[in-house]
C-alpha positions in Angstrom: 108.8 55.1 -2.8 110.1 55.9 -6.2 111.1 59.3 -7.8 111.0 60.7 -11.3 112.0 63.7 -13.1 108.6 64.2 -14.3 105.4 64.2 -12.1 103.7 60.8 -12.1 100.2 60.0 -11.2 98.3 56.8 -11.0 94.7 57.1 -12.6 92.0 54.5 -12.7 88.7 53.7 -14.0 86.1 52.3 -11.2 86.6 48.7 -12.3 90.2 48.8 -11.6 90.4 51.1 -8.6 91.9 48.4 -6.2 94.8 47.5 -8.8 95.6 51.3 -9.0 95.4 51.6 -5.2 97.6 48.9 -4.4 100.2 50.2 -7.1 100.3 53.7 -5.8 100.5 52.7 -2.3 103.3 50.4 -2.9 105.6 52.8 -4.8 104.3 56.2 -3.1 102.6 57.7 -6.2 99.5 59.8 -6.1 96.2 58.2 -7.0 93.9 60.2 -9.0 90.3 59.0 -10.5 90.2 59.6 -14.3 87.3 62.3 -13.9 89.4 64.2 -11.3 92.5 64.4 -13.5 94.0 68.0 -13.9 93.7 69.9 -17.1 96.7 69.4 -19.5 99.3 72.0 -19.8 102.4 72.6 -21.7 104.4 70.7 -19.1 105.1 66.8 -19.3 103.3 64.9 -16.7 102.7 61.1 -16.8 100.0 59.1 -15.9 100.1 55.3 -15.4 96.4 54.7 -16.3 94.5 51.8 -15.3 91.6 51.7 -17.9 89.1 48.9 -18.3 90.9 47.4 -21.3 94.6 47.8 -20.5 97.3 49.7 -18.4 98.9 52.4 -20.3 101.6 55.2 -19.8 100.2 58.5 -20.8 102.0 61.6 -21.4 99.4 64.2 -19.9 100.5 67.2 -21.8 98.9 69.1 -24.7 99.7 67.7 -28.0 101.7 64.9 -26.7 101.8 61.4 -28.4 99.5 58.6 -27.7 99.7 56.4 -24.8 102.3 53.6 -24.6 101.2 50.1 -23.7 102.2 46.4 -24.3 100.1 44.5 -26.9 101.1 40.9 -27.7 97.5 40.1 -29.0 97.2 42.6 -31.8 99.3 44.9 -34.1 102.8 44.1 -35.0 103.8 41.5 -32.5 100.8 39.5 -33.5 101.7 39.8 -37.0 105.1 38.7 -36.4 103.9 35.6 -34.5 101.8 34.6 -37.5 103.9 35.5 -40.5 107.1 36.7 -39.2 110.6 35.9 -40.1 111.2 33.1 -37.7 114.7 32.2 -37.2 115.6 34.8 -39.8 114.8 37.5 -37.0 118.1 39.2 -36.1 117.6 38.5 -32.3 116.9 34.7 -33.1 120.1 34.6 -35.1 122.1 36.4 -32.3 120.9 34.1 -29.5 121.9 31.1 -31.6 118.7 29.4 -32.9 119.7 27.6 -36.0 120.2 23.9 -36.9 119.5 21.6 -34.2 119.2 24.4 -31.6 115.6 24.9 -31.6 114.8 26.0 -28.1 116.9 27.7 -25.6 116.4 29.1 -22.0 117.0 33.0 -22.2 117.2 35.5 -19.2 116.3 39.0 -20.5 118.0 41.2 -17.9 116.5 44.3 -19.3 112.9 43.4 -20.4 111.6 46.9 -21.2 108.3 46.3 -23.2 109.0 42.7 -23.8 109.1 42.8 -27.6 112.5 40.8 -28.2 111.4 38.3 -25.4 107.9 37.7 -27.2 109.7 37.1 -30.5 111.9 34.5 -28.8 109.2 32.8 -27.0 107.1 32.7 -30.3 110.2 30.7 -31.6 110.1 28.2 -28.8 112.3 29.8 -26.1 111.6 29.8 -22.4 112.3 33.6 -21.6 112.8 34.6 -17.9 112.4 38.6 -17.8 113.6 41.0 -15.3 112.3 44.6 -15.5 113.5 46.9 -12.4 111.4 50.1 -13.3 108.0 49.6 -11.6 105.9 51.5 -14.3 107.5 49.5 -17.1 107.0 46.2 -15.2 103.5 47.2 -14.8 103.0 47.8 -18.3 104.7 44.5 -19.3 102.9 42.5 -16.6 99.6 43.8 -17.9 100.4 43.0 -21.4 101.2 39.5 -20.5 98.1 39.0 -18.6 96.0 39.8 -21.7 98.1 37.5 -23.9 97.5 34.7 -21.6 93.7 35.6 -21.7 93.9 35.1 -25.7 93.9 31.7 -27.2 96.1 32.9 -30.1 98.8 34.3 -27.9 98.6 32.2 -24.5 100.9 29.3 -25.7 103.7 31.9 -26.2 102.9 33.8 -23.0 103.3 30.4 -21.2 106.9 30.5 -22.1 107.5 34.0 -20.5 108.2 34.5 -16.8 108.4 38.2 -15.4 110.0 39.6 -12.4 110.4 43.0 -11.0 113.9 43.8 -9.8 117.5 43.2 -10.6 118.3 40.0 -12.8 121.7 39.2 -11.1 120.5 39.2 -7.4 118.9 35.7 -7.5 120.2 34.1 -10.7 118.0 31.3 -11.8 119.5 27.7 -12.9 119.6 26.3 -16.5 120.1 29.5 -18.5 121.7 29.1 -21.6 121.6 32.8 -23.0 121.7 36.1 -21.2 120.1 39.0 -23.3 120.9 42.6 -22.5 119.5 45.6 -24.2 120.4 48.7 -22.0 119.0 52.1 -22.7 121.6 54.2 -24.6 121.3 58.0 -24.4 120.4 59.7 -27.7 123.2 61.5 -29.6 120.8 63.9 -31.1 117.4 65.1 -30.5 114.8 64.1 -33.1 111.2 65.0 -33.8 110.9 61.5 -35.1 111.7 59.8 -31.8 109.1 57.1 -31.2 106.6 57.7 -28.5 108.0 54.7 -26.7 111.5 56.0 -26.6 110.5 59.4 -25.6 108.5 58.1 -22.6 111.5 55.7 -21.8 113.9 58.7 -21.8 111.7 60.6 -19.5 110.7 57.8 -17.1 113.6 55.4 -17.4 116.4 57.4 -18.7 119.6 55.9 -19.8 121.2 52.7 -18.0 124.5 54.2 -16.4 125.4 50.8 -15.2 125.2 49.3 -18.7 128.9 48.2 -18.3 128.2 46.7 -15.0 125.3 44.6 -16.6 127.6 42.8 -18.9 130.2 42.5 -16.1 127.8 40.7 -13.9 126.4 38.5 -17.0 130.0 37.5 -17.7 130.2 36.0 -14.2 127.4 33.6 -14.8 127.7 30.0 -16.1 125.9 30.6 -19.2 126.7 29.7 -23.0 126.2 33.2 -24.6 125.6 36.7 -23.8 123.7 38.8 -26.4 123.8 42.6 -26.0 121.8 44.9 -28.2 123.3 48.1 -29.1 122.5 51.3 -31.5 124.5 51.4 -34.6 127.8 53.2 -33.8 127.5 52.8 -30.0 130.8 51.5 -28.4 131.0 47.9 -27.2 130.2 47.5 -23.3 133.2 47.4 -21.2 135.3 48.1 -24.4 135.1 44.3 -24.8 135.0 43.2 -28.6 132.3 40.5 -28.9 133.1 37.3 -30.8 130.8 38.2 -33.5 128.1 40.9 -34.4 124.7 40.5 -36.1 124.1 43.8 -37.7 120.8 45.6 -39.0 119.9 48.8 -40.5 119.7 50.8 -37.1 121.2 48.5 -34.6 123.2 45.4 -33.8 123.7 42.6 -31.6 127.1 42.0 -29.9 127.5 38.2 -29.4 129.9 36.8 -26.6 130.0 33.1 -27.3 131.3 31.3 -24.3 130.4 27.8 -24.8 128.8 25.6 -27.4 125.1 25.8 -27.5 122.7 22.8 -27.4 119.0 22.7 -27.4 116.3 20.4 -28.5 
């Protein structure tokens, strides 16, 4: 059973009742048919909704933002797959895709909604993703399934593997780069916070063990560790990186441990 600061229900359309029942039973969450949902109120309550099209996280509150879901088929990620910056992407530079280094095996230890993992997979990397929050894992697994069923996205999705749980309990062989993007507590409240980030704040919260994640990563036999951080945030463990790739709102701290190779 899992517990959250906010009430979480699992809702479903009839076509996906079995999936919803299995999830709610596994994680001890209340199951409610869509037509039997309570009325919206001014209190936040989240639904993990198994609709006929996708799985989505819905804030069931009056005047709440729209649902959160993973979409690798359409929208921004599809555009980036077809017209994106390629190796010019900040995350691509950070993991070391340049020159003769064309493909790397990346372990994303904090997968979230899988956006950076998808960018790397679109550039030819094989990405093993770990997500420990069951709700977020469910969203990502559903998005990955839909990508596998789409001819335009299937080849990219085939290079992405997803696991539920902690990344460093059974570390796979052959990993070149570990990628960490721990949740960082907001320093100030803002009405402009994206709906995804608000949902993550409510459901996932900050990662209090972010330092431990880096410490565990440093014990692995890998060539590089990349940590995504907000602009102005301290380095994990107080350890200065070998170099940093910086953008407008954030940065990538790069710990270069060994020479990268990749065909």
